[in-house]
Residue, then its C-alpha position, 0 to 999 in steps of 0.5 A: m267132115a269129108e275132105n272135099l267140102k269147102k270150109i266157110l267161117i262165119i264171123d258175126d256177133q249176132e247169134d241169130i245170124l250165125d245160127f240161120t246162116s250156118l243152117v242154110l249152109k249145112e242144109y246145102g250140104h257142100f260146106e263145112v261150117i265154122c262159126a265165131n261170135s266175135g272178131m278175135d275168135g274169128i281171127d283165131k279160127a281163121a288161122k287155125y282152120l284156114p277156111d276157103l271163105i270167110l263171111l265177115d260182119t262189118w260191125m262188131p263190138d270187139i273189133d270191126g270187120h274192116e280191121i279183121c279183114h285187114k289183119l287177115k289179108n296182111s298175114k302170110k298164113t291167111s292172106h289167100i282166104k277169100i273174104a266176103m263182107f257180110t253186112a246190111a250196110v252196103t253203101e259206097k263208103e262201106k264198099k270203098k273201105s272194104l276194098e281198101n282192106l282187101a275184101d273180095a266180095f259183099i253179101e247183103k243182109p238180109f239174104a234169101p238162102d238161094e241167093l246166099i248159096k249162089k253168091i258163095n259159089e261164085i266167090l269160091k270159083m275164084i279160088 
């Protein structure tokens, strides 16, 4: 991959979401995409690849997205990484819990591909 590409790590336990989101980001052409299909795999890949942005599913069976966000934001190695909670449940309660765990943004599922790219670019401008 070219060095000027922004790295995005997608952490989601649903293979169809990983595949579709990865395809959308790769077609856009400005991102290097890394996928993790479990929370623990996502934590490992975040530390290994140090992505610019993580799209993090809220609900996963092994460890939930809020706990992952908390762990990554409280680690010296990964605290600088922008994290967008990637969820179908964007309630005020979920937003509050995500903000308490230091999430930077929310991206609602389902999403239109152009809206996803626009939101990601907005988040990456904060870097």
